[in-house]
BAMAR-843919 format. One record per residue: residue number from 1; z, x, y of N, C-alpha, C in turn; residue in one letter. Coordinates in steps of 0.2 Angstrom, whole numbers, padded with zeros to 4 digits. Example, Ala and Ser with C-alpha at 12.3 -4.5 7.8 and 13.67 -1.06 7.14 Angstrom:
// residues 2
<1,<0039,0066,-0028>,<0039,0062,-0022>,<0039,0066,-0016>,A>
<2,<0035,0064,-0011>,<0036,0068,-0005>,<0039,0064,0000>,S>
END
This chain:
// residues 244
<1,<-0043,-0005,-0098>,<-0042,-0003,-0094>,<-0035,-0001,-0094>,M>
<2,<-0034,0005,-0092>,<-0026,0007,-0092>,<-0024,0008,-0087>,Q>
<3,<-0017,0007,-0085>,<-0014,0010,-0077>,<-0011,0018,-0080>,C>
<4,<-0014,0022,-0073>,<-0014,0029,-0073>,<-0007,0030,-0072>,R>
<5,<-0004,0026,-0072>,<0004,0029,-0070>,<0009,0026,-0076>,I>
<6,<0007,0021,-0078>,<0013,0018,-0084>,<0008,0018,-0090>,C>
<7,<0002,0019,-0091>,<-0004,0019,-0095>,<-0002,0013,-0100>,L>
<8,<0000,0010,-0096>,<0000,0002,-0100>,<-0006,-0002,-0100>,D>
<9,<-0010,-0004,-0106>,<-0017,-0007,-0105>,<-0015,-0014,-0107>,T>
<10,<-0008,-0017,-0106>,<-0009,-0025,-0105>,<-0007,-0026,-0099>,D>
<11,<-0008,-0031,-0098>,<-0008,-0036,-0091>,<-0014,-0034,-0086>,N>
<12,<-0019,-0034,-0089>,<-0025,-0030,-0085>,<-0028,-0033,-0080>,S>
<13,<-0025,-0039,-0080>,<-0027,-0045,-0073>,<-0024,-0041,-0067>,N>
<14,<-0016,-0039,-0068>,<-0012,-0035,-0064>,<-0016,-0027,-0063>,D>
<15,<-0022,-0028,-0064>,<-0024,-0017,-0062>,<-0027,-0020,-0055>,L>
<16,<-0027,-0015,-0051>,<-0032,-0014,-0045>,<-0035,-0005,-0046>,I>
<17,<-0042,-0008,-0042>,<-0045,-0001,-0043>,<-0047,0002,-0034>,S>
<18,<-0039,0006,-0032>,<-0038,0006,-0027>,<-0043,0015,-0020>,P>
<19,<-0046,0015,-0023>,<-0047,0020,-0023>,<-0054,0024,-0025>,C>
<20,<-0057,0029,-0025>,<-0063,0034,-0026>,<-0063,0036,-0035>,L>
<21,<-0055,0036,-0038>,<-0054,0039,-0043>,<-0059,0036,-0051>,C>
<22,<-0060,0037,-0052>,<-0063,0035,-0059>,<-0063,0036,-0065>,S>
<23,<-0065,0035,-0071>,<-0062,0035,-0080>,<-0056,0033,-0081>,G>
<24,<-0050,0038,-0084>,<-0043,0034,-0085>,<-0039,0032,-0076>,S>
<25,<-0044,0037,-0073>,<-0037,0036,-0066>,<-0039,0028,-0063>,S>
<26,<-0044,0027,-0065>,<-0048,0023,-0059>,<-0042,0015,-0058>,E>
<27,<-0038,0014,-0065>,<-0034,0007,-0061>,<-0028,0011,-0062>,Y>
<28,<-0025,0006,-0058>,<-0016,0005,-0058>,<-0014,-0001,-0054>,V>
<29,<-0008,-0001,-0059>,<-0005,-0008,-0057>,<-0002,-0009,-0051>,H>
<30,<-0001,-0012,-0048>,<0001,-0012,-0039>,<0007,-0011,-0040>,R>
<31,<0011,-0014,-0044>,<0019,-0014,-0046>,<0020,-0007,-0047>,E>
<32,<0017,-0003,-0050>,<0016,0004,-0053>,<0015,0009,-0046>,C>
<33,<0009,0006,-0042>,<0009,0012,-0037>,<0014,0009,-0029>,L>
<34,<0016,0006,-0029>,<0019,0004,-0024>,<0025,0009,-0024>,N>
<35,<0029,0009,-0030>,<0035,0014,-0029>,<0032,0021,-0028>,P>
<36,<0028,0021,-0028>,<0026,0030,-0034>,<0022,0030,-0025>,W>
<37,<0020,0028,-0020>,<0018,0028,-0013>,<0025,0029,-0009>,R>
<38,<0033,0023,-0010>,<0037,0022,-0006>,<0042,0031,-0010>,S>
<39,<0041,0033,-0018>,<0046,0040,-0020>,<0042,0045,-0020>,E>
<40,<0036,0047,-0018>,<0034,0053,-0016>,<0036,0056,-0013>,N>
<41,<0038,0064,-0014>,<0040,0068,-0009>,<0038,0070,-0002>,A>
<42,<0034,0070,-0003>,<0029,0073,0003>,<0027,0068,0009>,D>
<43,<0030,0061,0005>,<0027,0056,0009>,<0018,0055,0011>,G>
<44,<0012,0059,0008>,<0008,0057,0007>,<0004,0052,0005>,R>
<45,<0007,0053,-0002>,<0006,0047,-0007>,<0003,0038,-0003>,A>
<46,<0010,0037,0002>,<0009,0031,0005>,<0004,0030,0008>,F>
<47,<-0003,0034,0010>,<-0007,0033,0013>,<-0013,0034,0009>,N>
<48,<-0010,0039,0005>,<-0018,0044,0002>,<-0016,0043,-0005>,Y>
<49,<-0024,0042,-0010>,<-0022,0045,-0016>,<-0023,0054,-0018>,C>
<50,<-0015,0053,-0022>,<-0015,0060,-0024>,<-0019,0061,-0029>,N>
<51,<-0025,0061,-0030>,<-0029,0062,-0036>,<-0035,0063,-0032>,V>
<52,<-0040,0059,-0027>,<-0047,0060,-0026>,<-0046,0060,-0017>,C>
<53,<-0039,0061,-0016>,<-0039,0061,-0007>,<-0041,0055,-0004>,R>
<54,<-0041,0050,-0003>,<-0044,0044,-0002>,<-0039,0041,0001>,F>
<55,<-0039,0039,0006>,<-0036,0036,0011>,<-0037,0028,0009>,K>
<56,<-0030,0024,0005>,<-0032,0019,0005>,<-0033,0013,0013>,Y>
<57,<-0037,0009,0008>,<-0037,0003,0014>,<-0033,-0001,0015>,V>
<58,<-0031,-0005,0021>,<-0023,-0010,0021>,<-0028,-0016,0022>,I>
<59,<-0027,-0019,0016>,<-0029,-0027,0016>,<-0025,-0032,0022>,E>
<60,<-0017,-0032,0019>,<-0015,-0038,0025>,<-0006,-0037,0025>,T>
<61,<-0004,-0039,0029>,<0002,-0038,0032>,<0007,-0043,0031>,V>
<62,<0011,-0042,0026>,<0016,-0045,0026>,<0023,-0044,0030>,I>
<63,<0025,-0051,0033>,<0030,-0051,0036>,<0036,-0056,0033>,D>
<64,<0042,-0053,0028>,<0047,-0056,0024>,<0053,-0054,0025>,D>
<65,<0056,-0057,0031>,<0064,-0057,0033>,<0068,-0059,0026>,P>
<66,<0068,-0060,0022>,<0071,-0061,0017>,<0070,-0054,0014>,K>
<67,<0065,-0051,0011>,<0065,-0044,0012>,<0069,-0038,0015>,A>
<68,<0068,-0041,0021>,<0072,-0035,0026>,<0079,-0032,0025>,D>
<69,<0083,-0042,0024>,<0087,-0041,0021>,<0089,-0040,0016>,K>
<70,<0087,-0041,0009>,<0088,-0037,0003>,<0087,-0028,0005>,Q>
<71,<0083,-0026,0010>,<0081,-0020,0011>,<0089,-0017,0013>,R>
<72,<0091,-0018,0018>,<0098,-0018,0020>,<0100,-0018,0015>,L>
<73,<0103,-0023,0011>,<0106,-0024,0006>,<0108,-0017,0001>,F>
<74,<0099,-0016,-0001>,<0101,-0012,-0005>,<0102,-0003,-0001>,K>
<75,<0101,-0003,0004>,<0101,0002,0007>,<0109,0006,0008>,Y>
<76,<0113,-0001,0008>,<0121,0000,0010>,<0123,0001,0001>,Y>
<77,<0120,-0001,-0004>,<0121,-0004,-0010>,<0120,0005,-0012>,L>
<78,<0114,0007,-0012>,<0112,0015,-0014>,<0118,0020,-0010>,F>
<79,<0121,0020,-0003>,<0125,0024,0000>,<0132,0024,-0003>,V>
<80,<0133,0019,-0003>,<0141,0017,-0008>,<0141,0020,-0015>,T>
<81,<0133,0020,-0019>,<0136,0022,-0025>,<0134,0028,-0025>,R>
<82,<0131,0033,-0020>,<0130,0041,-0021>,<0136,0043,-0019>,D>
<83,<0141,0040,-0012>,<0147,0041,-0013>,<0152,0039,-0014>,L>
<84,<0153,0034,-0021>,<0157,0036,-0027>,<0154,0041,-0031>,T>
<85,<0149,0042,-0033>,<0148,0047,-0037>,<0153,0055,-0034>,L>
<86,<0151,0057,-0028>,<0153,0061,-0025>,<0159,0063,-0026>,I>
<87,<0166,0055,-0025>,<0171,0055,-0024>,<0175,0056,-0031>,T>
<88,<0171,0053,-0036>,<0173,0054,-0045>,<0171,0060,-0048>,L>
<89,<0167,0064,-0043>,<0165,0070,-0046>,<0168,0075,-0043>,L>
<90,<0171,0074,-0038>,<0177,0077,-0035>,<0184,0079,-0036>,I>
<91,<0186,0073,-0038>,<0192,0069,-0043>,<0192,0072,-0049>,Q>
<92,<0188,0071,-0052>,<0188,0076,-0060>,<0189,0082,-0059>,L>
<93,<0185,0086,-0055>,<0188,0094,-0055>,<0197,0094,-0052>,H>
<94,<0198,0089,-0048>,<0205,0090,-0044>,<0209,0090,-0050>,I>
<95,<0208,0082,-0054>,<0211,0081,-0060>,<0213,0086,-0067>,I>
<96,<0206,0090,-0066>,<0204,0096,-0071>,<0210,0101,-0069>,G>
<97,<0207,0102,-0064>,<0211,0108,-0060>,<0221,0106,-0061>,G>
<98,<0222,0100,-0060>,<0228,0097,-0063>,<0232,0103,-0067>,T>
<99,<0229,0100,-0073>,<0231,0102,-0079>,<0230,0108,-0079>,F>
<100,<0227,0112,-0077>,<0226,0117,-0079>,<0232,0122,-0076>,V>
<101,<0232,0121,-0068>,<0238,0124,-0066>,<0244,0122,-0068>,L>
<102,<0245,0115,-0073>,<0253,0113,-0075>,<0253,0116,-0081>,K>
<103,<0248,0119,-0088>,<0249,0126,-0091>,<0251,0132,-0089>,A>
<104,<0246,0132,-0085>,<0248,0142,-0082>,<0255,0142,-0079>,L>
<105,<0258,0136,-0077>,<0265,0135,-0071>,<0270,0134,-0076>,D>
<106,<0269,0133,-0084>,<0272,0128,-0089>,<0281,0134,-0092>,K>
<107,<0279,0139,-0089>,<0285,0145,-0089>,<0286,0149,-0083>,N>
<108,<0282,0148,-0080>,<0288,0152,-0071>,<0290,0148,-0070>,S>
<109,<0288,0142,-0067>,<0288,0138,-0064>,<0285,0136,-0055>,N>
<110,<0282,0141,-0056>,<0281,0146,-0048>,<0280,0141,-0042>,N>
<111,<0274,0137,-0047>,<0271,0133,-0043>,<0277,0125,-0041>,I>
<112,<0279,0124,-0047>,<0285,0117,-0046>,<0289,0118,-0040>,K>
<113,<0292,0125,-0038>,<0297,0127,-0037>,<0296,0126,-0029>,N>
<114,<0289,0128,-0026>,<0288,0126,-0021>,<0288,0118,-0016>,L>
<115,<0290,0114,-0020>,<0291,0108,-0018>,<0298,0104,-0022>,F>
<116,<0299,0099,-0018>,<0306,0097,-0018>,<0305,0093,-0025>,P>
<117,<0311,0092,-0028>,<0313,0090,-0034>,<0312,0084,-0035>,H>
<118,<0313,0080,-0030>,<0312,0073,-0029>,<0305,0072,-0030>,S>
<119,<0298,0076,-0030>,<0290,0074,-0032>,<0290,0074,-0036>,I>
<120,<0287,0069,-0038>,<0286,0070,-0046>,<0280,0075,-0049>,N>
<121,<0280,0076,-0053>,<0277,0082,-0056>,<0270,0083,-0057>,E>
<122,<0268,0077,-0057>,<0260,0075,-0059>,<0257,0076,-0050>,F>
<123,<0260,0075,-0046>,<0258,0074,-0039>,<0259,0081,-0038>,V>
<124,<0264,0086,-0040>,<0265,0092,-0037>,<0259,0096,-0039>,I>
<125,<0257,0095,-0045>,<0250,0099,-0048>,<0244,0097,-0045>,Y>
<126,<0244,0091,-0044>,<0239,0088,-0042>,<0238,0089,-0035>,Y>
<127,<0241,0088,-0030>,<0242,0092,-0022>,<0240,0099,-0023>,L>
<128,<0243,0103,-0027>,<0241,0110,-0028>,<0233,0111,-0031>,S>
<129,<0231,0108,-0035>,<0226,0109,-0037>,<0218,0107,-0029>,A>
<130,<0223,0101,-0026>,<0217,0101,-0023>,<0218,0104,-0015>,F>
<131,<0226,0111,-0014>,<0225,0115,-0011>,<0220,0120,-0014>,V>
<132,<0219,0119,-0021>,<0215,0124,-0023>,<0209,0123,-0022>,M>
<133,<0208,0119,-0022>,<0200,0117,-0022>,<0199,0118,-0015>,L>
<134,<0201,0118,-0009>,<0199,0119,-0003>,<0200,0127,-0002>,L>
<135,<0203,0129,-0005>,<0204,0136,-0004>,<0199,0139,-0009>,A>
<136,<0196,0140,-0012>,<0192,0140,-0016>,<0183,0138,-0014>,I>
<137,<0183,0135,-0011>,<0178,0132,-0005>,<0176,0136,0001>,L>
<138,<0184,0136,0004>,<0185,0142,0010>,<0182,0150,0008>,S>
<139,<0185,0151,0001>,<0184,0157,-0001>,<0177,0161,-0002>,F>
<140,<0173,0154,-0004>,<0167,0155,-0005>,<0161,0156,0001>,L>
<141,<0164,0153,0007>,<0162,0151,0013>,<0162,0162,0015>,C>
<142,<0169,0162,0014>,<0171,0169,0017>,<0165,0175,0014>,L>
<143,<0164,0172,0008>,<0161,0177,0003>,<0154,0177,0006>,I>
<144,<0151,0171,0006>,<0144,0171,0011>,<0146,0176,0018>,I>
<145,<0152,0173,0022>,<0152,0178,0028>,<0150,0186,0027>,V>
<146,<0156,0191,0023>,<0155,0195,0020>,<0150,0200,0018>,C>
<147,<0146,0196,0014>,<0139,0198,0011>,<0135,0200,0016>,C>
<148,<0134,0193,0022>,<0130,0194,0027>,<0130,0197,0032>,T>
<149,<0137,0199,0033>,<0140,0203,0040>,<0142,0211,0038>,G>
<150,<0141,0212,0028>,<0142,0219,0029>,<0149,0218,0024>,G>
<151,<0150,0223,0022>,<0155,0224,0017>,<0163,0227,0022>,S>
<152,<0161,0232,0025>,<0167,0234,0030>,<0174,0229,0032>,N>
<153,<0174,0222,0033>,<0177,0218,0036>,<0181,0214,0031>,G>
<154,<0177,0216,0024>,<0182,0211,0016>,<0186,0218,0015>,C>
<155,<0184,0224,0014>,<0189,0229,0012>,<0193,0231,0015>,S>
<156,<0193,0229,0023>,<0199,0232,0027>,<0205,0225,0028>,S>
<157,<0199,0220,0028>,<0206,0213,0026>,<0208,0215,0019>,A>
<158,<0206,0217,0012>,<0209,0215,0006>,<0216,0221,0006>,E>
<159,<0213,0228,0011>,<0218,0233,0009>,<0226,0231,0015>,S>
<160,<0224,0226,0020>,<0229,0223,0023>,<0233,0221,0021>,G>
<161,<0231,0217,0017>,<0234,0212,0014>,<0236,0213,0008>,L>
<162,<0236,0217,0005>,<0239,0221,-0002>,<0243,0225,-0001>,F>
<163,<0244,0230,0004>,<0244,0237,0004>,<0253,0237,0003>,K>
<164,<0255,0230,0007>,<0262,0231,0005>,<0265,0226,0003>,N>
<165,<0260,0225,-0003>,<0265,0221,-0011>,<0265,0223,-0016>,S>
<166,<0264,0232,-0015>,<0266,0236,-0020>,<0263,0231,-0025>,G>
<167,<0270,0234,-0030>,<0271,0233,-0038>,<0273,0226,-0039>,N>
<168,<0276,0224,-0034>,<0282,0220,-0034>,<0278,0213,-0035>,N>
<169,<0279,0206,-0042>,<0278,0202,-0043>,<0278,0197,-0039>,G>
<170,<0283,0197,-0037>,<0284,0190,-0030>,<0282,0192,-0023>,N>
<171,<0282,0198,-0025>,<0277,0199,-0015>,<0270,0197,-0019>,G>
<172,<0268,0200,-0023>,<0259,0197,-0024>,<0257,0193,-0025>,I>
<173,<0263,0186,-0030>,<0263,0180,-0030>,<0264,0177,-0022>,F>
<174,<0265,0179,-0017>,<0268,0178,-0011>,<0262,0177,-0007>,S>
<175,<0258,0183,-0007>,<0254,0186,-0004>,<0244,0180,-0005>,V>
<176,<0246,0179,-0012>,<0241,0173,-0016>,<0243,0166,-0011>,V>
<177,<0250,0163,-0012>,<0249,0158,-0011>,<0249,0158,-0004>,I>
<178,<0249,0161,0002>,<0249,0161,0008>,<0240,0164,0008>,I>
<179,<0236,0169,0006>,<0230,0166,0006>,<0227,0160,0004>,M>
<180,<0230,0156,-0001>,<0225,0150,-0004>,<0229,0146,0001>,I>
<181,<0233,0146,0006>,<0236,0141,0011>,<0230,0143,0019>,L>
<182,<0229,0149,0018>,<0226,0149,0023>,<0219,0151,0024>,I>
<183,<0216,0151,0018>,<0208,0147,0014>,<0210,0139,0014>,F>
<184,<0213,0135,0011>,<0213,0128,0013>,<0214,0127,0019>,A>
<185,<0218,0128,0024>,<0218,0126,0031>,<0211,0128,0034>,F>
<186,<0207,0133,0033>,<0198,0133,0033>,<0195,0129,0031>,I>
<187,<0196,0127,0025>,<0192,0124,0018>,<0191,0114,0024>,A>
<188,<0200,0115,0027>,<0199,0108,0028>,<0193,0104,0032>,I>
<189,<0192,0111,0038>,<0188,0110,0045>,<0178,0110,0041>,F>
<190,<0178,0115,0037>,<0176,0116,0034>,<0171,0110,0027>,V>
<191,<0176,0108,0022>,<0176,0102,0020>,<0174,0095,0026>,G>
<192,<0178,0095,0028>,<0175,0089,0037>,<0167,0092,0037>,I>
<193,<0164,0094,0039>,<0159,0098,0041>,<0154,0097,0035>,F>
<194,<0157,0100,0028>,<0149,0098,0024>,<0151,0090,0023>,L>
<195,<0157,0087,0023>,<0155,0079,0021>,<0152,0075,0023>,S>
<196,<0152,0079,0032>,<0148,0073,0037>,<0141,0077,0036>,I>
<197,<0138,0084,0035>,<0131,0083,0034>,<0131,0082,0025>,M>
<198,<0133,0078,0021>,<0131,0077,0013>,<0128,0069,0017>,I>
<199,<0135,0065,0021>,<0132,0059,0023>,<0127,0057,0025>,L>
<200,<0126,0063,0031>,<0118,0061,0036>,<0113,0062,0029>,K>
<201,<0114,0067,0027>,<0108,0068,0023>,<0108,0062,0017>,K>
<202,<0111,0060,0014>,<0111,0053,0009>,<0109,0047,0013>,I>
<203,<0112,0047,0018>,<0108,0043,0024>,<0101,0042,0025>,M>
<204,<0102,0048,0027>,<0094,0049,0028>,<0088,0049,0022>,K>
<205,<0090,0050,0018>,<0087,0051,0012>,<0084,0044,0010>,N>
<206,<0089,0040,0010>,<0087,0034,0006>,<0084,0029,0012>,H>
<207,<0085,0031,0019>,<0084,0026,0025>,<0077,0026,0024>,T>
<208,<0074,0034,0022>,<0065,0035,0022>,<0063,0033,0015>,E>
<209,<0067,0032,0010>,<0066,0028,0001>,<0065,0023,0005>,K>
<210,<0069,0015,0006>,<0069,0009,0006>,<0063,0008,0012>,L>
<211,<0065,0010,0017>,<0059,0009,0023>,<0052,0010,0020>,W>
<212,<0050,0015,0017>,<0044,0017,0013>,<0043,0011,0007>,L>
<213,<0048,0011,0005>,<0049,0005,0000>,<0047,-0001,0001>,R>
<214,<0051,-0003,0006>,<0046,-0010,0010>,<0040,-0011,0013>,Q>
<215,<0038,-0005,0015>,<0032,-0004,0018>,<0027,-0005,0013>,E>
<216,<0028,-0003,0010>,<0021,-0002,0001>,<0021,-0010,0000>,A>
<217,<0027,-0014,0001>,<0026,-0018,-0002>,<0023,-0025,0006>,E>
<218,<0025,-0023,0010>,<0022,-0026,0016>,<0015,-0024,0017>,K>
<219,<0014,-0017,0018>,<0005,-0015,0019>,<0002,-0014,0013>,Y>
<220,<-0002,-0020,0011>,<-0007,-0021,0001>,<-0010,-0017,0005>,I>
<221,<-0012,-0014,0000>,<-0018,-0009,-0002>,<-0025,-0016,-0005>,I>
<222,<-0032,-0014,-0003>,<-0038,-0018,-0003>,<-0039,-0014,-0011>,H>
<223,<-0040,-0019,-0013>,<-0043,-0017,-0021>,<-0052,-0019,-0022>,D>
<224,<-0053,-0011,-0022>,<-0060,-0013,-0024>,<-0063,-0014,-0032>,F>
<225,<-0059,-0016,-0036>,<-0060,-0017,-0042>,<-0067,-0022,-0043>,Q>
<226,<-0073,-0020,-0045>,<-0079,-0025,-0046>,<-0083,-0023,-0040>,G>
<227,<-0080,-0021,-0033>,<-0084,-0017,-0027>,<-0083,-0012,-0027>,K>
<228,<-0086,-0008,-0030>,<-0090,-0002,-0029>,<-0095,-0001,-0022>,K>
<229,<-0097,-0005,-0021>,<-0106,-0004,-0016>,<-0100,-0006,-0011>,D>
<230,<-0096,-0011,-0011>,<-0092,-0010,-0004>,<-0088,-0003,-0003>,E>
<231,<-0085,0001,-0008>,<-0083,0006,-0007>,<-0086,0010,-0007>,L>
<232,<-0093,0011,-0008>,<-0098,0016,-0003>,<-0100,0014,0003>,D>
<233,<-0099,0010,0004>,<-0101,0008,0012>,<-0095,0011,0018>,N>
<234,<-0091,0008,0013>,<-0084,0011,0016>,<-0084,0019,0018>,Y>
<235,<-0085,0021,0014>,<-0085,0031,0012>,<-0090,0033,0020>,R>
<236,<-0096,0028,0018>,<-0102,0032,0020>,<-0100,0030,0029>,R>
<237,<-0097,0023,0029>,<-0096,0024,0038>,<-0090,0030,0040>,N>
<238,<-0084,0029,0036>,<-0079,0034,0035>,<-0081,0041,0040>,L>
<239,<-0089,0043,0033>,<-0090,0050,0034>,<-0093,0050,0040>,S>
<240,<-0097,0046,0041>,<-0100,0044,0051>,<-0096,0043,0056>,Q>
<241,<-0090,0041,0054>,<-0087,0043,0059>,<-0082,0049,0062>,H>
<242,<-0082,0052,0055>,<-0078,0059,0055>,<-0085,0063,0058>,N>
<243,<-0090,0062,0057>,<-0096,0068,0061>,<-0095,0066,0068>,L>
<244,<-0095,0059,0069>,<-0096,0058,0077>,<-0088,0061,0080>,E>
END
């Protein structure tokens, strides 16, 4: 006998036959089936076999307050993990941008001269990279708006910003700085909105998975191993009930 999920032939005593599947798909470890029921994307696998479409028979219900506390702890742990990874990813981009801006501004010091001399050099370029990241985010949103709303608004805005800058390098630099600050200001609100949406999505995703994982442990699937007659009777009764 072999588990159809992990393909392990050991621990045959832990294998169950929960549905109408036969052959190599007949047996599965309960420890393998429960995570599959909770992690399945569409949620249907919690109650139905994804192979034969048989609706599992629930055998018993187990109430375990300790398991509820563990579920809540895992929930906070997973949410904290994801938020930490997102924060580290953002910081990685900002620090990378810090060194890029520092290298580009090495000779001209245009960025450095925008800040008081008392501020540390790394802090200057770190803040600049942070503002640049916000500006890029806002600029991408602006591109999306332009693409969906037509190109006339974008072309007119572009000509209005640059028509007076001429060939003056300092003028172009000033316009670029102004644009970056405008985009960064807009991106602050966009970033807050996106952060809230991401946080809500993470919380919803983990809440659903953890809830299903706990439910899979509480609601035990009936084992029909060596009870095919019982399974056939159950299937016939179910068919008659559906006909009625």
